[in-house]
VOMI-269767 format. One record per residue (C-alpha): x, y, z; residue in one letter. Coordinates in steps of 0.2 Angstrom, whole numbers. Example, Ala and Ser with C-alpha at 12.3 -4.5 7.8 and 13.67 -1.06 7.14 Angstrom:
(site (62 -22 39) "A")
(site (68 -5 36) "S")
***
This chain:
(site (-63 103 -61) "X")
(site (-81 101 -58) "X")
(site (-88 88 -49) "X")
(site (-96 74 -58) "X")
(site (-114 72 -57) "X")
(site (-118 50 -56) "X")
(site (-123 49 -73) "X")
(site (-106 58 -80) "X")
(site (-96 46 -68) "X")
(site (-106 31 -75) "X")
(site (-103 38 -92) "X")
(site (-85 38 -91) "X")
(site (-83 22 -84) "X")
(site (-94 16 -98) "X")
(site (-81 28 -113) "X")
(site (-67 17 -102) "X")
(site (-76 0 -104) "X")
(site (-80 3 -123) "X")
(site (-63 8 -130) "X")
(site (-55 -7 -119) "X")
(site (-66 -19 -126) "X")
(site (-61 -12 -143) "X")
(site (-45 -11 -142) "X")
(site (-38 -24 -132) "X")
(site (-20 -24 -142) "X")
(site (-11 -12 -131) "X")
(site (7 -13 -138) "X")
(site (23 -6 -130) "X")
(site (25 10 -139) "X")
(site (9 15 -131) "X")
(site (11 10 -114) "X")
(site (27 17 -114) "X")
(site (21 35 -123) "X")
(site (7 35 -108) "X")
(site (20 32 -94) "X")
(site (32 45 -102) "X")
(site (17 56 -100) "X")
(site (16 54 -82) "X")
(site (34 55 -80) "X")
(site (35 72 -89) "X")
(site (18 79 -77) "X")
(site (29 75 -61) "X")
(site (44 82 -67) "X")
(site (36 98 -76) "X")
(site (23 100 -60) "X")
(site (33 93 -45) "X")
(site (35 109 -38) "X")
(site (16 114 -39) "X")
(site (10 95 -33) "X")
(site (21 96 -17) "X")
(site (14 114 -13) "X")
(site (-3 106 -15) "X")
(site (0 96 -2) "X")
(site (8 106 10) "X")
(site (-8 116 7) "X")
(site (-18 104 10) "X")
(site (-8 98 27) "X")
(site (-6 116 32) "X")
(site (13 110 39) "X")
(site (21 98 28) "X")
(site (38 102 19) "X")
(site (40 100 1) "X")
(site (55 91 5) "X")
(site (45 77 13) "X")
(site (33 76 -1) "X")
(site (47 76 -12) "X")
(site (55 60 -5) "X")
(site (39 50 0) "X")
(site (28 55 -15) "X")
(site (37 62 -29) "X")
(site (54 52 -28) "X")
(site (44 35 -23) "X")
(site (36 39 -40) "X")
(site (50 42 -53) "X")
(site (59 27 -45) "X")
(site (43 16 -49) "X")
(site (42 25 -67) "X")
(site (60 21 -71) "X")
(site (61 3 -68) "X")
(site (43 -3 -74) "X")
(site (51 7 -91) "X")
(site (67 -1 -91) "X")
(site (57 -19 -86) "X")
(site (42 -17 -97) "X")
(site (47 -26 -112) "X")
(site (52 -41 -103) "X")
(site (37 -41 -93) "X")
(site (24 -41 -108) "X")
(site (34 -56 -116) "X")
(site (24 -73 -117) "X")
(site (30 -83 -101) "X")
(site (35 -100 -108) "X")
(site (28 -115 -98) "X")
(site (36 -133 -98) "X")
(site (24 -145 -105) "X")
(site (21 -162 -95) "X")
(site (23 -177 -105) "X")
(site (7 -183 -106) "X")
(site (3 -167 -114) "X")
(site (18 -168 -127) "X")
(site (23 -163 -139) "X")
(site (11 -147 -139) "X")
(site (17 -132 -130) "X")
(site (9 -120 -120) "X")
(site (15 -103 -113) "X")
(site (6 -90 -102) "X")
(site (0 -71 -113) "X")
(site (0 -55 -102) "X")
(site (-15 -46 -107) "X")
(site (-22 -28 -100) "X")
(site (-37 -32 -87) "X")
(site (-50 -17 -96) "X")
(site (-54 -4 -83) "X")
(site (-45 -2 -68) "X")
(site (-54 11 -53) "X")
(site (-40 17 -41) "X")
(site (-46 23 -22) "X")
(site (-31 33 -18) "X")
(site (-30 41 2) "X")
(site (-24 59 8) "X")
(site (-8 52 21) "X")
(site (2 53 3) "X")
(site (-9 60 -7) "X")
(site (4 61 -25) "X")
(site (12 42 -22) "X")
(site (-5 33 -17) "X")
(site (-15 41 -30) "X")
(site (1 40 -46) "X")
(site (9 23 -42) "X")
(site (-7 12 -44) "X")
(site (-13 21 -60) "X")
(site (6 20 -67) "X")
(site (6 2 -63) "X")
(site (-11 -1 -73) "X")
(site (-4 11 -86) "X")
(site (9 -1 -89) "X")
(site (-2 -17 -87) "X")
(site (-11 -8 -102) "X")
(site (-26 -6 -96) "X")
(site (-36 12 -95) "X")
(site (-38 19 -76) "X")
(site (-54 29 -67) "X")
(site (-45 38 -49) "X")
(site (-55 47 -37) "X")
(site (-42 54 -25) "X")
(site (-47 59 -8) "X")
(site (-57 73 -2) "X")
(site (-46 77 12) "X")
(site (-33 85 1) "X")
(site (-44 95 -10) "X")
(site (-30 104 -17) "X")
(site (-19 90 -21) "X")
(site (-34 81 -29) "X")
(site (-39 97 -40) "X")
(site (-22 98 -46) "X")
(site (-19 82 -52) "X")
(site (-36 83 -59) "X")
(site (-31 96 -71) "X")
(site (-14 89 -75) "X")
(site (-22 73 -81) "X")
(site (-34 79 -89) "X")
(site (-23 88 -100) "X")
(site (-10 73 -101) "X")
(site (-24 59 -105) "X")
(site (-38 57 -115) "X")
(site (-53 52 -104) "X")
(site (-54 35 -110) "X")
(site (-36 35 -107) "X")
(site (-37 41 -89) "X")
(site (-47 52 -79) "X")
(site (-51 58 -62) "X")
(site (-68 58 -52) "X")
(site (-71 73 -37) "X")
(site (-82 74 -22) "X")
(site (-85 87 -12) "X")
(site (-89 86 8) "X")
(site (-105 75 9) "X")
(site (-107 72 -9) "X")
(site (-88 63 -8) "X")
(site (-98 49 1) "X")
(site (-111 47 -12) "X")
(site (-97 50 -24) "X")
(site (-87 34 -17) "X")
(site (-100 22 -16) "X")
(site (-105 24 -34) "X")
(site (-87 23 -36) "X")
(site (-84 8 -30) "X")
(site (-101 0 -37) "X")
(site (-96 0 -54) "X")
(site (-92 -16 -62) "X")
(site (-72 -12 -67) "X")
(site (-62 -27 -72) "X")
(site (-50 -22 -54) "X")
(site (-53 -10 -42) "X")
(site (-38 -4 -30) "X")
(site (-40 1 -14) "X")
(site (-29 9 -2) "X")
(site (-35 17 16) "X")
(site (-43 10 30) "X")
(site (-45 -7 37) "X")
(site (-63 -1 40) "X")
(site (-66 6 23) "X")
(site (-58 -8 15) "X")
(site (-72 -21 22) "X")
(site (-85 -7 13) "X")
(site (-75 -6 -2) "X")
(site (-75 -27 -3) "X")
(site (-92 -30 0) "X")
(site (-96 -16 -14) "X")
(site (-86 -25 -27) "X")
(site (-91 -41 -21) "X")
(site (-109 -38 -30) "X")
(site (-100 -34 -48) "X")
(site (-88 -48 -42) "X")
(site (-72 -36 -49) "X")
(site (-58 -44 -40) "X")
(site (-49 -31 -29) "X")
(site (-33 -25 -20) "X")
(site (-35 -18 -4) "X")
(site (-20 -9 5) "X")
(site (-24 -7 22) "X")
(site (-16 -1 39) "X")
(site (-16 -11 55) "X")
(site (-5 -15 71) "X")
(site (12 -14 65) "X")
(site (23 -22 79) "X")
(site (40 -17 83) "X")
(site (50 -27 91) "X")
(site (66 -25 101) "X")
(site (76 -40 104) "X")
(site (86 -40 122) "X")
(site (102 -40 109) "X")
(site (96 -23 102) "X")
(site (107 -7 103) "X")
(site (93 5 110) "X")
(site (102 21 104) "X")
(site (104 16 86) "X")
(site (86 7 84) "X")
(site (79 23 95) "X")
(site (84 36 79) "X")
(site (77 24 66) "X")
(site (59 19 78) "X")
(site (60 38 76) "X")
(site (61 41 59) "X")
(site (48 28 54) "X")
(site (35 35 65) "X")
(site (35 53 64) "X")
(site (37 52 45) "X")
(site (20 63 41) "X")
(site (18 63 59) "X")
(site (13 45 60) "X")
(site (1 47 46) "X")
(site (10 32 37) "X")
(site (0 15 35) "X")
(site (18 4 39) "X")
(site (22 14 53) "X")
(site (28 8 69) "X")
(site (10 6 77) "X")
(site (18 -2 95) "X")
(site (35 -6 104) "X")
(site (37 -24 110) "X")
(site (52 -22 123) "X")
(site (62 -31 136) "X")
(site (54 -28 153) "X")
(site (63 -16 160) "X")
(site (70 -7 146) "X")
(site (54 7 147) "X")
(site (68 21 156) "X")
(site (83 16 143) "X")
(site (68 18 127) "X")
(site (62 33 133) "X")
(site (79 41 135) "X")
(site (84 35 118) "X")
(site (68 40 108) "X")
(site (68 58 116) "X")
(site (87 59 112) "X")
(site (81 53 93) "X")
(site (67 66 91) "X")
(site (78 81 97) "X")
(site (91 76 83) "X")
(site (77 74 70) "X")
(site (67 87 76) "X")
(site (75 101 86) "X")
(site (57 108 88) "X")
(site (40 101 85) "X")
(site (28 116 87) "X")
(site (34 128 70) "X")
(site (45 118 63) "X")
(site (40 116 45) "X")
(site (50 98 45) "X")
(site (38 91 56) "X")
(site (20 87 46) "X")
(site (4 94 54) "X")
(site (-12 81 59) "X")
(site (-22 82 40) "X")
(site (-38 89 48) "X")
(site (-44 94 66) "X")
(site (-56 80 66) "X")
(site (-41 66 65) "X")
(site (-31 76 78) "X")
(site (-47 77 90) "X")
(site (-47 57 89) "X")
(site (-30 56 93) "X")
(site (-33 68 108) "X")
(site (-46 58 114) "X")
(site (-38 41 111) "X")
(site (-23 49 124) "X")
(site (-36 54 138) "X")
(site (-44 36 137) "X")
(site (-29 28 138) "X")
(site (-24 41 154) "X")
(site (-40 37 162) "X")
(site (-36 21 164) "X")
(site (-21 21 172) "X")
(site (-8 23 158) "X")
(site (9 35 158) "X")
(site (11 47 143) "X")
(site (28 53 141) "X")
(site (26 67 130) "X")
(site (43 70 119) "X")
(site (41 92 116) "X")
(site (55 98 111) "X")
(site (49 113 110) "X")
(site (46 129 97) "X")
(site (32 141 95) "X")
(site (14 133 91) "X")
(site (7 140 75) "X")
(site (-12 144 78) "X")
(site (-22 129 71) "X")
(site (-8 120 62) "X")
(site (-11 104 70) "X")
(site (6 100 76) "X")
(site (5 86 88) "X")
(site (21 83 99) "X")
(site (26 64 99) "X")
(site (21 54 115) "X")
(site (27 37 122) "X")
(site (12 27 129) "X")
(site (17 15 145) "X")
(site (5 4 155) "X")
(site (-8 7 144) "X")
(site (-25 -4 149) "X")
(site (-28 -22 138) "X")
(site (-42 -13 131) "X")
(site (-40 3 127) "X")
(site (-40 10 108) "X")
(site (-23 13 108) "X")
(site (-18 -4 109) "X")
(site (-33 -13 98) "X")
(site (-35 2 83) "X")
(site (-22 9 70) "X")
(site (-17 24 79) "X")
(site (-11 36 63) "X")
(site (-2 48 71) "X")
(site (12 52 81) "X")
(site (8 42 97) "X")
(site (20 26 102) "X")
(site (14 13 115) "X")
(site (28 4 122) "X")
(site (23 -16 130) "X")
(site (34 -25 139) "X")
(site (38 -43 137) "X")
(site (48 -56 146) "X")
(site (52 -68 134) "X")
(site (53 -69 116) "X")
(site (38 -81 115) "X")
(site (27 -69 124) "X")
(site (33 -56 112) "X")
(site (27 -69 97) "X")
(site (12 -76 106) "X")
(site (6 -55 108) "X")
(site (8 -53 91) "X")
(site (0 -68 85) "X")
(site (-17 -64 95) "X")
(site (-19 -51 84) "X")
(site (-25 -48 66) "X")
(site (-11 -51 54) "X")
(site (-1 -34 50) "X")
(site (4 -25 37) "X")
(site (22 -22 42) "X")
(site (34 -31 55) "X")
(site (50 -23 61) "X")
(site (64 -30 72) "X")
(site (78 -24 81) "X")
(site (93 -33 86) "X")
(site (112 -43 82) "X")
(site (104 -61 89) "X")
(site (100 -70 72) "X")
(site (90 -86 83) "X")
(site (77 -72 89) "X")
(site (76 -66 72) "X")
(site (73 -81 65) "X")
(site (62 -86 76) "X")
(site (52 -70 72) "X")
(site (52 -70 54) "X")
(site (47 -88 54) "X")
(site (34 -88 66) "X")
(site (23 -73 63) "X")
(site (14 -67 46) "X")
(site (14 -52 39) "X")
(site (13 -40 27) "X")
(site (31 -36 25) "X")
(site (48 -36 38) "X")
(site (61 -25 39) "X")
(site (75 -30 49) "X")
(site (85 -16 61) "X")
(site (78 -2 52) "X")
(site (58 3 48) "X")
(site (50 5 34) "X")
(site (64 3 20) "X")
(site (57 -14 14) "X")
(site (42 -3 4) "X")
(site (58 6 -4) "X")
(site (63 -9 -14) "X")
(site (59 -10 -31) "X")
(site (60 -31 -32) "X")
(site (50 -33 -15) "X")
(site (30 -34 -19) "X")
(site (20 -23 -7) "X")
(site (4 -28 1) "X")
(site (-5 -33 17) "X")
(site (-12 -50 22) "X")
(site (-27 -54 31) "X")
(site (-35 -38 39) "X")
(site (-20 -27 32) "X")
(site (-27 -32 13) "X")
(site (-25 -42 -1) "X")
(site (-14 -42 -17) "X")
(site (3 -35 -20) "X")
(site (8 -22 -32) "X")
(site (27 -13 -34) "X")
(site (35 -19 -49) "X")
(site (32 -34 -58) "X")
(site (20 -40 -45) "X")
(site (10 -24 -46) "X")
(site (11 -28 -67) "X")
(site (5 -46 -65) "X")
(site (-9 -41 -51) "X")
(site (-17 -31 -66) "X")
(site (-14 -41 -80) "X")
(site (-23 -57 -85) "X")
(site (-11 -71 -85) "X")
(site (-19 -80 -101) "X")
(site (-14 -99 -101) "X")
(site (-11 -105 -121) "X")
(site (-8 -123 -124) "X")
(site (-4 -125 -146) "X")
(site (-7 -143 -149) "X")
(site (4 -153 -160) "X")
(site (-2 -161 -176) "X")
(site (9 -175 -171) "X")
(site (-2 -175 -155) "X")
(site (-11 -194 -150) "X")
(site (-23 -185 -137) "X")
(site (-35 -199 -149) "X")
(site (-26 -211 -136) "X")
(site (-37 -207 -120) "X")
(site (-52 -207 -132) "X")
(site (-67 -218 -129) "X")
(site (-72 -232 -131) "X")
(site (-59 -238 -117) "X")
(site (-51 -256 -119) "X")
(site (-37 -261 -118) "X")
(site (-27 -250 -128) "X")
(site (-33 -235 -116) "X")
(site (-27 -248 -102) "X")
(site (-9 -249 -108) "X")
(site (-8 -232 -111) "X")
(site (-12 -228 -96) "X")
(site (-1 -240 -86) "X")
(site (13 -233 -97) "X")
(site (10 -215 -91) "X")
(site (6 -221 -73) "X")
(site (28 -224 -72) "X")
(site (30 -207 -78) "X")
(site (18 -197 -65) "X")
***
C-alpha cells in the first residue's frame, strides 16, 4: 500500500465522516456482514499473517501468533457475533415515581468514525481486535498499525483494502521518519473516538492531541505489573506460570509480570525454580524458534543498557541461559533475574518489555502492598499462594487494571471480563460487551405518557405545588 500523504489521510477521514453522518442507522445484518468479512480475512490468510509477523520479528514461531493473535481474534469474533443482537437492543430502565407514567430506555448507537493506533508486539491481535469491536458497534474505522512491523502492516492493509470499502475500514501506514508525521496527523484528526495501544509516554502525547478536538479516547497502556509471591505459595508451581507469562513473546507483552515481590530469604529458591521452569519451556534459548526475538536492535540495546546500569549500581544478575546455537542478528535475549537492584535504577521505574525480571524482597505483606501503592497503578497484578486472607488483603488494598490469581495473563482471555488500565496504565476497557459499550453512544430516551401531569410542577407556584412536593418527599 502506498504511504498516504497528509491530504489523502484527511480525505479518507472526511469520506468516512460523511458516510457515518448519512448512514446513522447501521442494522444488525450489515454489522454481521462486516464482522463475517473480517472472520473470512483471518481464516483465509492466517498462515500468511503469521509468516508476516515472523518476518518482522526475525524469530517468532507461527504457533505463537496463532495462539496470541489469531485465536484471540477468533474467540472475540465468535462471542461478538453470538452476542451482538442482545447488545444492540434498547435497554429499558425503570422510571422513578415522580416521572411516571413515562417510560425510558437507552438506545445504543454508533459513534461514527473510530481511529485505531496499534502497536507492534501483537501486531495482528492488537490492530484487528479494536477494529472488530468498533465494527460491532456500527462504526467506521481508520487503522494506523505500527511501522516496526512493516510486513504485517502492509499485508493487513492489502487484505482490508480487498475486504472493505474505504468508507468502512481503511489502513494508513508510515515509513521511517514519515511515521512520526503520520502519527501526529492521525491522532489530531477529529475522530468520534480514538483507540490507542502503546506505551504510557506515547499515550500522554496521544491524549493531548485528542484533547484539542475533545475526542474521547481509550488508552491501553502498560506499566509495572507486579507479581506477588505469598509465603503460602508453592514455588515450583508458581515458577512455571510466571516464566510462561514473562517469556511469552520474550517479555514483549503489556501485561507481562514486570517485577517479583518475594518473601525475604526465598531468593535462592525462586532463582532455582525459575531456572527449572525456563528449561522446561525452552530447552534452549539461542536458535529456538519458539523463543521470540526482541523486535529491533534499538529495543535490544535499550534492554542491555538497563541491565548494565543496574549491575553498575550493585545489582546481581542471574542469566538463565539454557544454551543453543545463536543465530547472527537474531536478537534472542536469554532471561535474566535481577537481585538487589538499586532503588533508583530504570529496571524498577520503567516498563521493561523484555525478558528481564527484577526480584524485590519484602518482610511483611503490608510492606509489599505499600511498595505497590507507592507507584503508579499497574495494568495487571498477579498473586500466588493459598492463604485466602492474604489474597483478599491484596485484592482489597491495591488497584490495578486487572488481576489473575495463581496464574499470569489469563484474565485477558476471559471473554466476559473487560480489559483495560487505570491511571497511568490507561483508561477505558474493551473486550466483550464492555468494548461494545465503549465504542457506542448510549443515548437516554424518555417517552412521555399522554397521562403525564408535569403541569403540576409548572409555575405559578402556590399551595397546589407545595402539596405535591410534600407528597413526593415522602417517597424519595
